[in-house]
N, C-alpha and C positions, 0 to 999 in steps of 0.2 A: 504494500500500500504506500503510495507516494504522497507527498504533501499536496499535490494537485487533486488527489482523490479525497483527502480529508485527514483528520487527526484522530487516531484510534483512542478511545477511552471507555472505561467501564461505566455502567449505569450509576454506580455509587459516586463516581467522580463527577458525572454530569449533575447529579443531585446536589453534591457539595458546592459545585460552582454556582448553581442556581440559587442556593441558599445564601452564599456569599454575595452574589449579585443583588439579591433582595435586601440584604443588610446594608450594602454599600449605597443602594439607591434610596434608602430612607433619608428624609430631610435631616440635614445636619445644621445645628445652630451654633454660631460662634462668630468671633470677630478677631481682627488683628492679622499681622503678617504670617504668623505661624499657621493660622487657620487657612489662609490662602494656599500655602504650601501643602497642607494636609488635604485640602479640597482637590488640588491638582493631582496629588498622588491617588486619591480616591477615583477621580475621573480616569486616570491612566489605567488603573486596575479594572474599572468598569469596561473600558474599551478592550483591554486584553481579554477579559472573560467573554465579551460579545464576539470578538474575533475567533476565539477558540470554539465557542458553541456554534458559530456559523458554519464551521467546517467539520464539526464533530461526527465521527462514525462511532455510534454507541453500541458497545457490546457485541458487535458482529465479529465472530471469530474468523480469522484467516484460515485457509485450508490446512489440514494436518499433513503437510508435505515435508516437514523437517527443515524448511527454509526460514531463516531469521527475518522477521518483519514485525512491524507494530501489531500488538495484540498477542504476541507469543511470549511464553515464559521460556527463557533461554538459560541453559547451563553452559558455562564456559570454563576452560582451564587456562590459567595464566602460565607464563614461562617458568615461574618458580614452583609449579605444581599445585598451587591453591586453586580451588574451584569456587564458583559463585553462580547462584541461580537468581535471576531477576526478571522482572516484567519490562518489556520494551513498550513504552506507552507514554501518556501524558504524565509529566513529573508530579502532578498533584495526586496521582494514584498512590494509595498505600494499602493495597489489597493483600490479605492473607499473610501479613508480615513480610512480604517480598520487598526487596529494594526495587526501585523503579528507575530506569534510565530512559531519557528522552532519545528518540531517533536522531535528534540534532546534536546530542552529546558526542564527544570524540569516539567513545566506545560504540554508541548507537550507530553513528555514521559508518564506522569500520565494519561492524558485524552484520548490518542490514544486507540481506541477499546471500549471506553465507549458508552453506549446507553442512550437515553433520560431518565432522571430521576436518572441515576446512579451517585453515589458519588465516587470521587477519591481523594486521598491525596498525597501530595508531600512535599519535604523539600525545603525551600528557603535557600540562602547562609548563613543567620544568624543562621540556624539550626532549626528554627521554622517550625512546620508542618502546612500546609494550606490544607483545604478541599474545593473542588469545586463540584458542582452538574451540570451535563450537562443538560441544558434546551432545546437546539435545535442544530441540525447539518444539514446544508443544503449545497449541492454542490455549489461551487463558481459561476459557470455559472448561476444556478438558482437564487442565491442571487443577482447576478449582474443584471439580468433581472427584478427582483422584486424591486430592489433599485438602479435605474440608477444614475450615478454620476451627 
């Protein structure tokens, strides 16, 4: 799923974003320079949420084909042997205790499109190169039924 098709998120994330939007949209009474700055921040977050929801693909699992893409729970192995399992999706997700990586993050960009067993490399902010191997890619819905919270 590419950005032109939408941004994958769970129903729970959409619900949280809608609740946050409702709270941010409530009238805010205040005065002074600090309040202007706060209001600008609130408006920026409102626009960010609107933009996310406008392109949201909610809870539609990608195919169970072992390819890393948004909506998949991925298990990767790093060079040092450590493994990590995470959801590739909207960073606001916090489902089933899983870490969430955005498809726009360095790891997300590197791993998207990988197949089981494939190695991908990416640069971390320090400039170091990190190599990961995709061990597994399972649609979030399937993972959720196999690993209930």
